[in-house]
Jmol script that loads the backbone (N, CA, C; Angstrom):
load data "model"
ATOM      1  N   MET A   1     -23.350  12.640  20.850  1.00  0.00           N
ATOM      2  CA  MET A   1     -22.426  12.757  19.698  1.00  0.00           C
ATOM      3  C   MET A   1     -23.005  13.158  18.371  1.00  0.00           C
ATOM      4  N   ASN A   2     -22.834  13.973  17.476  1.00  0.00           N
ATOM      5  CA  ASN A   2     -23.628  14.150  16.385  1.00  0.00           C
ATOM      6  C   ASN A   2     -22.972  13.447  15.244  1.00  0.00           C
ATOM      7  N   PHE A   3     -24.036  13.478  14.036  1.00  0.00           N
ATOM      8  CA  PHE A   3     -23.456  12.620  12.949  1.00  0.00           C
ATOM      9  C   PHE A   3     -22.002  12.900  12.345  1.00  0.00           C
ATOM     10  N   LEU A   4     -21.706  13.978  12.268  1.00  0.00           N
ATOM     11  CA  LEU A   4     -20.168  14.354  11.758  1.00  0.00           C
ATOM     12  C   LEU A   4     -19.119  13.629  12.833  1.00  0.00           C
ATOM     13  N   GLN A   5     -19.206  13.689  13.962  1.00  0.00           N
ATOM     14  CA  GLN A   5     -18.279  13.124  15.178  1.00  0.00           C
ATOM     15  C   GLN A   5     -18.223  11.726  14.668  1.00  0.00           C
ATOM     16  N   ARG A   6     -19.332  11.019  14.395  1.00  0.00           N
ATOM     17  CA  ARG A   6     -19.500   9.667  14.309  1.00  0.00           C
ATOM     18  C   ARG A   6     -18.884   9.171  12.988  1.00  0.00           C
ATOM     19  N   MET A   7     -18.798  10.210  12.061  1.00  0.00           N
ATOM     20  CA  MET A   7     -18.532   9.978  10.710  1.00  0.00           C
ATOM     21  C   MET A   7     -16.749  10.099  10.645  1.00  0.00           C
ATOM     22  N   LEU A   8     -16.392  10.842  11.415  1.00  0.00           N
ATOM     23  CA  LEU A   8     -14.802  11.290  11.330  1.00  0.00           C
ATOM     24  C   LEU A   8     -14.173   9.978  12.003  1.00  0.00           C
ATOM     25  N   ILE A   9     -13.148   9.358  11.255  1.00  0.00           N
ATOM     26  CA  ILE A   9     -12.427   8.433  11.735  1.00  0.00           C
ATOM     27  C   ILE A   9     -10.752   8.769  11.676  1.00  0.00           C
ATOM     28  N   PRO A  10      -9.962   8.111  12.477  1.00  0.00           N
ATOM     29  CA  PRO A  10      -8.471   8.263  12.518  1.00  0.00           C
ATOM     30  C   PRO A  10      -7.944   7.783  11.228  1.00  0.00           C
ATOM     31  N   CYS A  11      -6.690   8.094  11.184  1.00  0.00           N
ATOM     32  CA  CYS A  11      -5.922   7.800   9.792  1.00  0.00           C
ATOM     33  C   CYS A  11      -5.761   6.185   9.743  1.00  0.00           C
ATOM     34  N   GLN A  12      -5.493   5.641  11.065  1.00  0.00           N
ATOM     35  CA  GLN A  12      -5.155   4.356  11.068  1.00  0.00           C
ATOM     36  C   GLN A  12      -6.481   3.395  10.455  1.00  0.00           C
ATOM     37  N   ARG A  13      -7.600   3.787  10.851  1.00  0.00           N
ATOM     38  CA  ARG A  13      -8.909   3.213  10.389  1.00  0.00           C
ATOM     39  C   ARG A  13      -8.893   3.553   9.014  1.00  0.00           C
ATOM     40  N   THR A  14      -8.757   4.780   8.489  1.00  0.00           N
ATOM     41  CA  THR A  14      -8.672   4.911   7.076  1.00  0.00           C
ATOM     42  C   THR A  14      -7.808   4.318   6.225  1.00  0.00           C
ATOM     43  N   THR A  15      -6.730   4.075   6.592  1.00  0.00           N
ATOM     44  CA  THR A  15      -5.851   3.223   5.640  1.00  0.00           C
ATOM     45  C   THR A  15      -6.295   1.661   5.742  1.00  0.00           C
ATOM     46  N   ALA A  16      -6.969   1.177   6.833  1.00  0.00           N
ATOM     47  CA  ALA A  16      -7.611  -0.276   6.552  1.00  0.00           C
ATOM     48  C   ALA A  16      -8.708  -0.074   5.667  1.00  0.00           C
ATOM     49  N   LEU A  17      -9.501   1.085   5.787  1.00  0.00           N
ATOM     50  CA  LEU A  17     -10.506   0.928   4.843  1.00  0.00           C
ATOM     51  C   LEU A  17     -10.089   1.314   3.296  1.00  0.00           C
ATOM     52  N   ILE A  18      -8.896   1.778   2.971  1.00  0.00           N
ATOM     53  CA  ILE A  18      -8.433   1.858   1.709  1.00  0.00           C
ATOM     54  C   ILE A  18      -8.193   0.366   1.273  1.00  0.00           C
ATOM     55  N   GLU A  19      -7.314  -0.379   2.174  1.00  0.00           N
ATOM     56  CA  GLU A  19      -7.137  -1.653   1.750  1.00  0.00           C
ATOM     57  C   GLU A  19      -8.139  -2.421   1.554  1.00  0.00           C
ATOM     58  N   LYS A  20      -9.275  -2.349   2.633  1.00  0.00           N
ATOM     59  CA  LYS A  20     -10.381  -3.194   2.279  1.00  0.00           C
ATOM     60  C   LYS A  20     -11.181  -2.853   1.252  1.00  0.00           C
ATOM     61  N   LYS A  21     -11.046  -1.796   0.601  1.00  0.00           N
ATOM     62  CA  LYS A  21     -11.979  -1.278  -0.568  1.00  0.00           C
ATOM     63  C   LYS A  21     -11.278  -1.779  -1.838  1.00  0.00           C
ATOM     64  N   SER A  22      -9.967  -2.181  -1.703  1.00  0.00           N
ATOM     65  CA  SER A  22      -9.431  -2.825  -2.910  1.00  0.00           C
ATOM     66  C   SER A  22      -9.568  -4.193  -3.246  1.00  0.00           C
ATOM     67  N   VAL A  23     -10.373  -4.794  -2.042  1.00  0.00           N
ATOM     68  CA  VAL A  23     -10.662  -6.276  -2.137  1.00  0.00           C
ATOM     69  C   VAL A  23     -12.106  -6.452  -1.975  1.00  0.00           C
ATOM     70  N   GLN A  24     -12.944  -5.701  -1.604  1.00  0.00           N
ATOM     71  CA  GLN A  24     -14.255  -6.039  -1.203  1.00  0.00           C
ATOM     72  C   GLN A  24     -14.949  -4.606  -1.411  1.00  0.00           C
ATOM     73  N   MET A  25     -16.437  -4.721  -1.468  1.00  0.00           N
ATOM     74  CA  MET A  25     -17.158  -3.388  -1.129  1.00  0.00           C
ATOM     75  C   MET A  25     -17.078  -3.107   0.185  1.00  0.00           C
ATOM     76  N   LEU A  26     -17.195  -1.607   0.397  1.00  0.00           N
ATOM     77  CA  LEU A  26     -17.377  -0.963   1.836  1.00  0.00           C
ATOM     78  C   LEU A  26     -18.674  -0.931   2.043  1.00  0.00           C
ATOM     79  N   SER A  27     -19.190  -0.998   3.274  1.00  0.00           N
ATOM     80  CA  SER A  27     -20.609  -0.631   3.492  1.00  0.00           C
ATOM     81  C   SER A  27     -20.804   0.816   3.443  1.00  0.00           C
ATOM     82  N   GLY A  28     -21.946   1.415   3.428  1.00  0.00           N
ATOM     83  CA  GLY A  28     -22.394   2.614   3.127  1.00  0.00           C
ATOM     84  C   GLY A  28     -21.558   3.555   4.202  1.00  0.00           C
ATOM     85  N   ARG A  29     -21.513   3.282   5.506  1.00  0.00           N
ATOM     86  CA  ARG A  29     -21.143   3.924   6.435  1.00  0.00           C
ATOM     87  C   ARG A  29     -19.526   3.999   6.133  1.00  0.00           C
ATOM     88  N   GLU A  30     -18.962   2.896   5.951  1.00  0.00           N
ATOM     89  CA  GLU A  30     -17.661   2.867   5.719  1.00  0.00           C
ATOM     90  C   GLU A  30     -17.165   3.844   4.490  1.00  0.00           C
ATOM     91  N   ALA A  31     -18.024   3.771   3.387  1.00  0.00           N
ATOM     92  CA  ALA A  31     -17.627   4.649   2.137  1.00  0.00           C
ATOM     93  C   ALA A  31     -17.676   6.054   2.716  1.00  0.00           C
ATOM     94  N   VAL A  32     -18.753   6.382   3.474  1.00  0.00           N
ATOM     95  CA  VAL A  32     -18.945   7.968   3.848  1.00  0.00           C
ATOM     96  C   VAL A  32     -17.823   8.506   4.661  1.00  0.00           C
ATOM     97  N   GLN A  33     -17.303   7.413   5.711  1.00  0.00           N
ATOM     98  CA  GLN A  33     -16.232   7.812   6.366  1.00  0.00           C
ATOM     99  C   GLN A  33     -14.823   7.822   5.650  1.00  0.00           C
ATOM    100  N   LEU A  34     -14.612   6.961   4.635  1.00  0.00           N
ATOM    101  CA  LEU A  34     -13.624   7.118   3.878  1.00  0.00           C
ATOM    102  C   LEU A  34     -13.336   8.509   3.005  1.00  0.00           C
ATOM    103  N   PHE A  35     -14.516   8.599   2.547  1.00  0.00           N
ATOM    104  CA  PHE A  35     -14.719  10.011   1.808  1.00  0.00           C
ATOM    105  C   PHE A  35     -14.455  10.963   2.441  1.00  0.00           C
ATOM    106  N   LEU A  36     -15.052  11.381   3.687  1.00  0.00           N
ATOM    107  CA  LEU A  36     -14.805  12.426   4.624  1.00  0.00           C
ATOM    108  C   LEU A  36     -13.380  12.530   5.051  1.00  0.00           C
ATOM    109  N   HIS A  37     -12.834  11.560   5.381  1.00  0.00           N
ATOM    110  CA  HIS A  37     -11.443  11.675   5.973  1.00  0.00           C
ATOM    111  C   HIS A  37     -10.293  12.013   4.754  1.00  0.00           C
ATOM    112  N   THR A  38     -10.621  11.160   3.741  1.00  0.00           N
ATOM    113  CA  THR A  38      -9.533  11.671   2.676  1.00  0.00           C
ATOM    114  C   THR A  38      -9.856  12.929   1.982  1.00  0.00           C
ATOM    115  N   ARG A  39     -10.992  13.599   2.153  1.00  0.00           N
ATOM    116  CA  ARG A  39     -11.125  14.993   1.792  1.00  0.00           C
ATOM    117  C   ARG A  39     -10.378  15.767   2.622  1.00  0.00           C
ATOM    118  N   MET A  40     -10.307  15.625   4.052  1.00  0.00           N
ATOM    119  CA  MET A  40      -9.507  16.525   4.909  1.00  0.00           C
ATOM    120  C   MET A  40      -7.964  16.114   5.152  1.00  0.00           C
ATOM    121  N   CYS A  41      -7.439  14.987   4.609  1.00  0.00           N
ATOM    122  CA  CYS A  41      -6.341  14.455   5.192  1.00  0.00           C
ATOM    123  C   CYS A  41      -5.669  14.099   3.990  1.00  0.00           C
ATOM    124  N   SER A  42      -4.451  14.972   3.696  1.00  0.00           N
ATOM    125  CA  SER A  42      -3.717  14.868   2.436  1.00  0.00           C
ATOM    126  C   SER A  42      -2.757  13.619   2.357  1.00  0.00           C
ATOM    127  N   ALA A  43      -2.349  13.115   3.651  1.00  0.00           N
ATOM    128  CA  ALA A  43      -1.691  12.032   3.966  1.00  0.00           C
ATOM    129  C   ALA A  43      -2.343  10.644   3.314  1.00  0.00           C
ATOM    130  N   CYS A  44      -3.486  10.670   4.033  1.00  0.00           N
ATOM    131  CA  CYS A  44      -4.479   9.522   3.471  1.00  0.00           C
ATOM    132  C   CYS A  44      -4.755   9.511   1.930  1.00  0.00           C
ATOM    133  N   ARG A  45      -5.094  10.704   1.269  1.00  0.00           N
ATOM    134  CA  ARG A  45      -5.269  10.761   0.119  1.00  0.00           C
ATOM    135  C   ARG A  45      -4.065  10.136  -0.839  1.00  0.00           C
ATOM    136  N   LEU A  46      -2.830  10.738  -0.227  1.00  0.00           N
ATOM    137  CA  LEU A  46      -1.747   9.989  -0.947  1.00  0.00           C
ATOM    138  C   LEU A  46      -1.465   8.492  -0.775  1.00  0.00           C
ATOM    139  N   TYR A  47      -1.781   8.093   0.467  1.00  0.00           N
ATOM    140  CA  TYR A  47      -1.708   6.784   0.694  1.00  0.00           C
ATOM    141  C   TYR A  47      -2.725   6.018  -0.245  1.00  0.00           C
ATOM    142  N   ALA A  48      -3.771   6.295  -0.415  1.00  0.00           N
ATOM    143  CA  ALA A  48      -4.824   5.841  -1.377  1.00  0.00           C
ATOM    144  C   ALA A  48      -4.484   5.731  -2.732  1.00  0.00           C
ATOM    145  N   ILE A  49      -3.679   6.703  -3.173  1.00  0.00           N
ATOM    146  CA  ILE A  49      -3.243   6.777  -4.487  1.00  0.00           C
ATOM    147  C   ILE A  49      -2.139   5.765  -4.812  1.00  0.00           C
ATOM    148  N   GLN A  50      -1.252   5.742  -3.705  1.00  0.00           N
ATOM    149  CA  GLN A  50      -0.075   4.782  -3.742  1.00  0.00           C
ATOM    150  C   GLN A  50      -0.519   3.438  -3.708  1.00  0.00           C
ATOM    151  N   SER A  51      -1.402   3.231  -2.892  1.00  0.00           N
ATOM    152  CA  SER A  51      -2.186   1.690  -2.655  1.00  0.00           C
ATOM    153  C   SER A  51      -2.582   1.333  -4.003  1.00  0.00           C
ATOM    154  N   ALA A  52      -3.683   2.149  -4.677  1.00  0.00           N
ATOM    155  CA  ALA A  52      -4.051   1.769  -5.971  1.00  0.00           C
ATOM    156  C   ALA A  52      -3.162   1.438  -6.929  1.00  0.00           C
ATOM    157  N   LEU A  53      -2.129   2.191  -6.981  1.00  0.00           N
ATOM    158  CA  LEU A  53      -1.033   2.071  -8.024  1.00  0.00           C
ATOM    159  C   LEU A  53      -0.150   0.799  -7.639  1.00  0.00           C
ATOM    160  N   LEU A  54       0.108   0.515  -6.298  1.00  0.00           N
ATOM    161  CA  LEU A  54       0.580  -0.763  -6.080  1.00  0.00           C
ATOM    162  C   LEU A  54      -0.171  -1.865  -6.599  1.00  0.00           C
ATOM    163  N   ASP A  55      -1.468  -1.823  -6.277  1.00  0.00           N
ATOM    164  CA  ASP A  55      -2.273  -3.152  -6.533  1.00  0.00           C
ATOM    165  C   ASP A  55      -2.349  -3.221  -8.084  1.00  0.00           C
ATOM    166  N   LYS A  56      -2.431  -2.262  -8.742  1.00  0.00           N
ATOM    167  CA  LYS A  56      -2.599  -2.213 -10.224  1.00  0.00           C
ATOM    168  C   LYS A  56      -1.219  -2.698 -10.802  1.00  0.00           C
ATOM    169  N   THR A  57       0.057  -2.345 -10.420  1.00  0.00           N
ATOM    170  CA  THR A  57       1.172  -2.992 -10.668  1.00  0.00           C
ATOM    171  C   THR A  57       1.156  -4.299 -10.334  1.00  0.00           C
ATOM    172  N   LEU A  58       0.927  -4.707  -9.177  1.00  0.00           N
ATOM    173  CA  LEU A  58       0.894  -6.116  -8.737  1.00  0.00           C
ATOM    174  C   LEU A  58       0.066  -7.065  -9.600  1.00  0.00           C
ATOM    175  N   ARG A  59      -1.068  -6.546  -9.740  1.00  0.00           N
ATOM    176  CA  ARG A  59      -2.114  -7.481 -10.690  1.00  0.00           C
ATOM    177  C   ARG A  59      -1.408  -7.522 -12.084  1.00  0.00           C
ATOM    178  N   LYS A  60      -0.991  -6.513 -12.702  1.00  0.00           N
ATOM    179  CA  LYS A  60      -0.184  -6.615 -14.021  1.00  0.00           C
ATOM    180  C   LYS A  60       0.726  -7.485 -13.979  1.00  0.00           C
ATOM    181  N   ALA A  61       1.713  -7.575 -12.929  1.00  0.00           N
ATOM    182  CA  ALA A  61       2.808  -8.271 -12.889  1.00  0.00           C
ATOM    183  C   ALA A  61       2.376  -9.889 -12.541  1.00  0.00           C
ATOM    184  N   LEU A  62       1.227  -9.910 -12.015  1.00  0.00           N
ATOM    185  CA  LEU A  62       0.805 -11.341 -11.863  1.00  0.00           C
ATOM    186  C   LEU A  62       0.266 -11.925 -13.091  1.00  0.00           C
ATOM    187  N   LYS A  63      -0.581 -11.192 -13.987  1.00  0.00           N
ATOM    188  CA  LYS A  63      -1.087 -11.581 -15.125  1.00  0.00           C
ATOM    189  C   LYS A  63      -0.039 -11.859 -16.328  1.00  0.00           C
ATOM    190  N   SER A  64       1.188 -10.855 -16.062  1.00  0.00           N
ATOM    191  CA  SER A  64       2.212 -11.289 -17.127  1.00  0.00           C
ATOM    192  C   SER A  64       3.083 -12.397 -16.698  1.00  0.00           C
ATOM    193  N   ASP A  65       3.003 -12.938 -15.519  1.00  0.00           N
ATOM    194  CA  ASP A  65       3.883 -14.092 -14.752  1.00  0.00           C
ATOM    195  C   ASP A  65       5.278 -13.486 -14.983  1.00  0.00           C
ATOM    196  N   LYS A  66       5.689 -12.386 -15.139  1.00  0.00           N
ATOM    197  CA  LYS A  66       7.196 -12.061 -15.406  1.00  0.00           C
ATOM    198  C   LYS A  66       7.985 -12.214 -14.140  1.00  0.00           C
ATOM    199  N   VAL A  67       7.245 -12.197 -13.057  1.00  0.00           N
ATOM    200  CA  VAL A  67       7.713 -12.385 -11.649  1.00  0.00           C
ATOM    201  C   VAL A  67       8.077 -13.813 -11.369  1.00  0.00           C
ATOM    202  N   GLY A  68       7.471 -14.683 -12.046  1.00  0.00           N
ATOM    203  CA  GLY A  68       7.410 -16.052 -11.662  1.00  0.00           C
ATOM    204  C   GLY A  68       6.580 -16.525 -10.336  1.00  0.00           C
ATOM    205  N   LEU A  69       5.425 -15.742 -10.319  1.00  0.00           N
ATOM    206  CA  LEU A  69       4.591 -16.108  -9.206  1.00  0.00           C
ATOM    207  C   LEU A  69       3.346 -16.798  -9.850  1.00  0.00           C
ATOM    208  N   ASN A  70       2.716 -17.228  -9.010  1.00  0.00           N
ATOM    209  CA  ASN A  70       1.358 -18.065  -9.253  1.00  0.00           C
ATOM    210  C   ASN A  70       0.216 -17.002  -9.544  1.00  0.00           C
ATOM    211  N   VAL A  71      -0.081 -16.890 -11.027  1.00  0.00           N
ATOM    212  CA  VAL A  71      -1.119 -15.964 -11.340  1.00  0.00           C
ATOM    213  C   VAL A  71      -2.329 -15.868 -10.530  1.00  0.00           C
ATOM    214  N   ASN A  72      -2.785 -17.020 -10.020  1.00  0.00           N
ATOM    215  CA  ASN A  72      -3.992 -17.065  -9.149  1.00  0.00           C
ATOM    216  C   ASN A  72      -3.668 -16.896  -7.623  1.00  0.00           C
ATOM    217  N   ALA A  73      -2.617 -16.362  -7.279  1.00  0.00           N
ATOM    218  CA  ALA A  73      -2.163 -16.010  -6.031  1.00  0.00           C
ATOM    219  C   ALA A  73      -3.157 -15.159  -5.208  1.00  0.00           C
ATOM    220  N   PRO A  74      -3.851 -15.555  -4.130  1.00  0.00           N
ATOM    221  CA  PRO A  74      -4.799 -14.668  -3.514  1.00  0.00           C
ATOM    222  C   PRO A  74      -3.971 -13.285  -3.035  1.00  0.00           C
ATOM    223  N   ILE A  75      -4.365 -12.225  -3.631  1.00  0.00           N
ATOM    224  CA  ILE A  75      -3.585 -11.183  -2.913  1.00  0.00           C
ATOM    225  C   ILE A  75      -4.467 -10.315  -1.954  1.00  0.00           C
ATOM    226  N   ASN A  76      -5.635 -10.845  -1.718  1.00  0.00           N
ATOM    227  CA  ASN A  76      -6.330 -10.169  -0.672  1.00  0.00           C
ATOM    228  C   ASN A  76      -6.038 -10.451   0.798  1.00  0.00           C
ATOM    229  N   ARG A  77      -5.044 -11.478   0.918  1.00  0.00           N
ATOM    230  CA  ARG A  77      -4.612 -11.776   2.307  1.00  0.00           C
ATOM    231  C   ARG A  77      -3.634 -10.386   2.846  1.00  0.00           C
ATOM    232  N   PRO A  78      -3.643 -10.171   4.022  1.00  0.00           N
ATOM    233  CA  PRO A  78      -2.836  -9.058   4.549  1.00  0.00           C
ATOM    234  C   PRO A  78      -1.434  -9.123   4.233  1.00  0.00           C
ATOM    235  N   GLU A  79      -0.771 -10.398   4.233  1.00  0.00           N
ATOM    236  CA  GLU A  79       0.710 -10.401   4.010  1.00  0.00           C
ATOM    237  C   GLU A  79       1.037 -10.681   2.669  1.00  0.00           C
ATOM    238  N   ALA A  80       0.049 -10.751   1.616  1.00  0.00           N
ATOM    239  CA  ALA A  80       0.224 -11.228   0.191  1.00  0.00           C
ATOM    240  C   ALA A  80       1.094 -10.175  -0.457  1.00  0.00           C
ATOM    241  N   LYS A  81       0.615  -8.773  -0.271  1.00  0.00           N
ATOM    242  CA  LYS A  81       1.430  -7.709  -0.887  1.00  0.00           C
ATOM    243  C   LYS A  81       2.938  -7.774  -0.554  1.00  0.00           C
ATOM    244  N   ILE A  82       3.126  -8.116   0.529  1.00  0.00           N
ATOM    245  CA  ILE A  82       4.631  -8.223   1.089  1.00  0.00           C
ATOM    246  C   ILE A  82       5.311  -9.235   0.424  1.00  0.00           C
ATOM    247  N   GLU A  83       4.429 -10.632   0.304  1.00  0.00           N
ATOM    248  CA  GLU A  83       5.210 -11.655  -0.446  1.00  0.00           C
ATOM    249  C   GLU A  83       5.489 -11.261  -1.723  1.00  0.00           C
ATOM    250  N   ILE A  84       4.590 -10.791  -2.453  1.00  0.00           N
ATOM    251  CA  ILE A  84       4.729 -10.439  -3.846  1.00  0.00           C
ATOM    252  C   ILE A  84       5.834  -9.342  -4.098  1.00  0.00           C
ATOM    253  N   LEU A  85       5.746  -8.323  -3.096  1.00  0.00           N
ATOM    254  CA  LEU A  85       7.016  -7.382  -3.328  1.00  0.00           C
ATOM    255  C   LEU A  85       8.457  -7.976  -3.155  1.00  0.00           C
ATOM    256  N   ASN A  86       8.200  -9.019  -2.171  1.00  0.00           N
ATOM    257  CA  ASN A  86       9.555  -9.548  -2.091  1.00  0.00           C
ATOM    258  C   ASN A  86      10.134 -10.427  -3.044  1.00  0.00           C
ATOM    259  N   ALA A  87       9.079 -11.129  -3.672  1.00  0.00           N
ATOM    260  CA  ALA A  87       9.389 -12.067  -4.898  1.00  0.00           C
ATOM    261  C   ALA A  87       9.737 -11.238  -6.260  1.00  0.00           C
ATOM    262  N   ILE A  88       9.223  -9.917  -6.152  1.00  0.00           N
ATOM    263  CA  ILE A  88       9.445  -8.980  -7.347  1.00  0.00           C
ATOM    264  C   ILE A  88      11.008  -8.583  -7.103  1.00  0.00           C
ATOM    265  N   LYS A  89      11.290  -8.067  -5.800  1.00  0.00           N
ATOM    266  CA  LYS A  89      12.434  -7.710  -5.587  1.00  0.00           C
ATOM    267  C   LYS A  89      13.621  -8.600  -5.925  1.00  0.00           C
ATOM    268  N   GLU A  90      13.276 -10.088  -5.581  1.00  0.00           N
ATOM    269  CA  GLU A  90      14.332 -10.963  -5.631  1.00  0.00           C
ATOM    270  C   GLU A  90      14.433 -11.102  -7.121  1.00  0.00           C
ATOM    271  N   LYS A  91      13.168 -10.966  -8.023  1.00  0.00           N
ATOM    272  CA  LYS A  91      13.639 -11.243  -9.522  1.00  0.00           C
ATOM    273  C   LYS A  91      14.227 -10.216 -10.103  1.00  0.00           C
ATOM    274  N   LEU A  92      14.081  -9.086  -9.361  1.00  0.00           N
ATOM    275  CA  LEU A  92      14.826  -7.598 -10.040  1.00  0.00           C
ATOM    276  C   LEU A  92      16.422  -7.774  -9.702  1.00  0.00           C
ATOM    277  N   THR A  93      16.592  -8.591  -8.743  1.00  0.00           N
ATOM    278  CA  THR A  93      18.090  -8.360  -8.214  1.00  0.00           C
ATOM    279  C   THR A  93      18.795  -9.770  -8.728  1.00  0.00           C
ATOM    280  N   ASP A  94      18.083 -10.609  -9.466  1.00  0.00           N
ATOM    281  CA  ASP A  94      18.508 -11.759 -10.160  1.00  0.00           C
ATOM    282  C   ASP A  94      19.425 -11.290 -11.463  1.00  0.00           C
TER     283      ASP A  94
END
end "model"
wireframe off; spacefill off
backbone 0.3
color backbone group
């Protein structure tokens, strides 16, 4: 198996790396894998953009405390984004 074959990863792994990158540093290998995949896959590039926008929006909402959430809520848990989104939806429908 050559270098390029070892560096190419599927979309599922790429989206996991995109989420991991939002909360911690990637290893050198992970960063290269993410870079290569997102240069070839428009769906994963879009996912990365949407994920970054969602993270930015959620962090802003938490800082402003407009949604009534704990500002110190850990958003690096896998289920945290869903919990926060549900809380935002609930506040918007009130």
